[in-house]
LOLO-309479 format. One record per residue (C-alpha): z negated, y negated, x negated; residue in three letters. Coordinates in pm, 1 decimal, padded with zeros to 6 digits. Layout:
LOLO-309479
+----------+----------+----------+-----+
|       zz |       yy |       xx |  aa |
+----------+----------+----------+-----+
|        Z |        Y |        X | Ala |
...
+----------+----------+----------+-----+
END
This chain:
LOLO-309479
+----------+----------+----------+-----+
|       zz |       yy |       xx |  aa |
+----------+----------+----------+-----+
|  00113.1 | -00656.2 | -00360.4 | Unk |
|  00295.9 | -00509.4 | -00609.5 | Unk |
|  00688.1 | -00512.6 | -00605.8 | Unk |
|  00686.8 | -00274.0 | -00909.1 | Unk |
|  00503.5 | -00002.3 | -00707.8 | Unk |
|  00727.7 |  00229.1 | -00526.9 | Unk |
|  00438.9 |  00350.4 | -00270.6 | Unk |
|  00141.1 |  00206.2 | -00142.5 | Unk |
| -00211.1 |  00297.8 | -00256.8 | Unk |
| -00589.1 |  00291.5 | -00192.3 | Unk |
| -00873.7 |  00363.4 | -00425.2 | Unk |
| -01064.9 |  00665.8 | -00378.8 | Unk |
| -01372.7 |  00456.4 | -00399.1 | Unk |
| -01276.6 |  00205.5 | -00115.0 | Unk |
| -01140.9 |  00505.5 |  00077.7 | Unk |
| -01458.5 |  00650.3 |  00118.1 | Unk |
| -01562.6 |  00358.6 |  00302.2 | Unk |
| -01324.0 |  00447.0 |  00583.4 | Unk |
| -01434.2 |  00661.1 |  00907.5 | Unk |
| -01123.0 |  00847.6 |  00894.3 | Unk |
| -01040.3 |  01191.4 |  00701.7 | Unk |
| -00709.6 |  01167.9 |  00494.9 | Unk |
| -00412.0 |  01424.3 |  00552.9 | Unk |
| -00283.0 |  01634.8 |  00287.9 | Unk |
|  00061.6 |  01576.9 |  00158.1 | Unk |
|  00292.2 |  01862.2 |  00139.2 | Unk |
|  00333.8 |  01834.3 | -00245.2 | Unk |
|  00148.4 |  01694.2 | -00514.8 | Unk |
|  00222.0 |  01345.1 | -00603.7 | Unk |
|  00246.3 |  01241.8 | -00999.1 | Unk |
|  00188.3 |  00863.1 | -01024.3 | Unk |
|  00291.3 |  00709.0 | -01367.7 | Unk |
|  00042.1 |  00402.7 | -01429.9 | Unk |
|  00140.8 |  00083.1 | -01652.1 | Unk |
| -00032.5 |  00220.1 | -01970.0 | Unk |
|  00181.8 |  00537.1 | -01959.7 | Unk |
| -00115.3 |  00780.3 | -01805.2 | Unk |
| -00033.1 |  01006.1 | -01489.2 | Unk |
| -00270.2 |  01036.4 | -01182.5 | Unk |
| -00199.2 |  01318.3 | -00979.1 | Unk |
| -00288.6 |  01334.0 | -00555.7 | Unk |
| -00180.1 |  01485.3 | -00238.4 | Unk |
| -00421.7 |  01273.4 | -00003.5 | Unk |
| -00303.1 |  01005.2 |  00194.9 | Unk |
| -00441.1 |  00768.9 |  00476.4 | Unk |
| -00152.4 |  00743.6 |  00737.3 | Unk |
| -00092.6 |  00394.0 |  00959.0 | Unk |
| -00392.5 |  00227.1 |  00811.3 | Unk |
| -00416.9 | -00097.3 |  01012.9 | Unk |
| -00478.0 | -00410.6 |  00812.7 | Unk |
| -00428.9 | -00800.2 |  00966.1 | Unk |
| -00238.9 | -01066.2 |  00788.0 | Unk |
| -00219.1 | -01400.4 |  00955.5 | Unk |
| -00391.8 | -01252.6 |  01285.2 | Unk |
| -00112.8 | -00992.3 |  01279.2 | Unk |
| -00182.1 | -00617.4 |  01261.7 | Unk |
|  00043.2 | -00433.2 |  00995.1 | Unk |
|  00029.7 | -00071.6 |  00903.9 | Unk |
|  00032.1 |  00124.6 |  00585.3 | Unk |
|  00019.2 |  00472.0 |  00457.0 | Unk |
| -00205.3 |  00448.3 |  00175.1 | Unk |
| -00193.3 |  00739.7 | -00087.2 | Unk |
| -00553.9 |  00776.2 | -00277.9 | Unk |
| -00566.5 |  00733.0 | -00612.4 | Unk |
| -00871.9 |  00735.1 | -00861.5 | Unk |
| -00826.1 |  00359.4 | -00936.0 | Unk |
| -01105.4 |  00100.2 | -01032.4 | Unk |
| -01015.0 | -00262.0 | -01054.6 | Unk |
| -00814.6 | -00260.7 | -00727.1 | Unk |
| -00880.6 | -00160.3 | -00375.7 | Unk |
| -00542.6 | -00136.6 | -00221.1 | Unk |
| -00210.3 | -00172.1 | -00374.7 | Unk |
|  00073.8 | -00258.3 | -00136.6 | Unk |
|  00390.2 | -00144.4 | -00271.3 | Unk |
|  00780.3 | -00177.8 | -00210.6 | Unk |
|  00745.9 |  00126.1 |  00080.0 | Unk |
|  00520.4 | -00135.4 |  00273.4 | Unk |
|  00695.6 | -00465.8 |  00178.8 | Unk |
|  01060.2 | -00311.9 |  00292.8 | Unk |
|  00907.3 | -00187.7 |  00599.6 | Unk |
|  00766.6 | -00530.2 |  00670.8 | Unk |
|  01097.1 | -00735.6 |  00554.3 | Unk |
|  00872.6 | -00915.8 |  00286.4 | Unk |
|  01038.5 | -01194.0 |  00082.5 | Unk |
|  00806.3 | -01294.1 | -00224.8 | Unk |
|  00894.9 | -01638.1 | -00351.7 | Unk |
|  00686.6 | -01592.1 | -00701.1 | Unk |
|  00751.8 | -01955.2 | -00819.7 | Unk |
|  00599.1 | -02103.1 | -00498.0 | Unk |
|  00342.0 | -01835.1 | -00452.5 | Unk |
|  00489.5 | -01729.7 | -00092.1 | Unk |
|  00543.3 | -01407.3 |  00096.9 | Unk |
|  00719.1 | -01415.0 |  00418.1 | Unk |
|  00733.3 | -01121.0 |  00658.1 | Unk |
|  00989.6 | -01085.5 |  00928.0 | Unk |
|  00865.8 | -00878.2 |  01238.5 | Unk |
|  01155.5 | -00658.4 |  01430.6 | Unk |
|  01127.3 | -00893.3 |  01682.8 | Unk |
|  01259.4 | -01182.1 |  01476.9 | Unk |
|  00912.8 | -01350.8 |  01441.0 | Unk |
|  00855.7 | -01472.7 |  01050.5 | Unk |
|  00504.3 | -01554.7 |  00924.4 | Unk |
+----------+----------+----------+-----+
END
């Protein structure tokens, strides 16, 4: 999880393990990295299912040629799932639309 990332991403290498074809976005996205370089992409995997605490959550993951991480869950995903991050205690709480918190 990266609260500094506006979008959520998946590495091209990890995405190649999925048995799904990515969609093409209607625009080319220019992603700025922490090192000041840019990466360009127009590929996205929509509604990718992941499980946390036995609960299915979904993410739209934009494909990037990154190496050290498989998936980055950014602010788009964190806000959708109403995440609260307690950095001091190293806890992330999620609140589902029905009010359940985990």
